[in-house]
LODO-315121 format. One record per residue (C-alpha): residue in three letters; z negated, y negated, x negated. Coordinates in steps of 0.02 Angstrom, whole numbers, plus 50000, padded with zeros to 5 digits. Layout:
ALAZYX...
% end
This chain:
MET573124464148394PHE573944475948517LEU575664468048515GLU576634466348354PRO578394459548328THR579754471748281PRO580824469548125ALA582224463048236PHE581134447848273TYR581064443048090GLU582934445948064LYS583444432748189LYS583874416348107MET583034400748173ASP584564389948136GLU585624398348269GLU585964387348418PRO585714395348587LYS587284400048682GLU587714388248823GLU588174401748947HIS586954395749076SER587394377549093PHE587514366449246LYS589364370649260PHE588894388749288LEU587644383649422PHE588854371949511GLY590204385149504TYR589064396949596ILE588504383849723LYS590294378549756GLN590644395449837TYR589204393049957ARG589384374349987LYS589234376250176TYR587604385850165PHE586924374550029GLY587234359350142GLN586324367950285ILE584834371550172VAL584744353350115LEU584884347250295GLY583524359250350LEU582384353350210LEU582634335250261VAL582294338850445GLY580744348950400SER580094335050289LEU580354322150425LEU579424332950550GLN577974334850430LEU577934316050410ILE578044312150597LEU576834325150670PRO575224317850595LEU575714300450656LEU576094307350830THR574424316450834GLN573514300750781SER574324290450918ILE573904303651050VAL572074304050996THR571994285050994ILE572734283851171GLN571514296951239ARG570054288151158TYR570284271751254
% end
């Protein structure tokens, strides 16, 4: 095996609980600063999704009209 664990790996206790430094509060605190931009991103995603939903239906109706 090319990779072997170091002694520090075996010294770490498995009972230790992970630190909760990176919780949702941390994420929301960061997003709160950029609320305006975050709202624009969400709005852009919604508009883009609606366009992707509408364009195939529009194309189908154009092809159907040209066919008859």
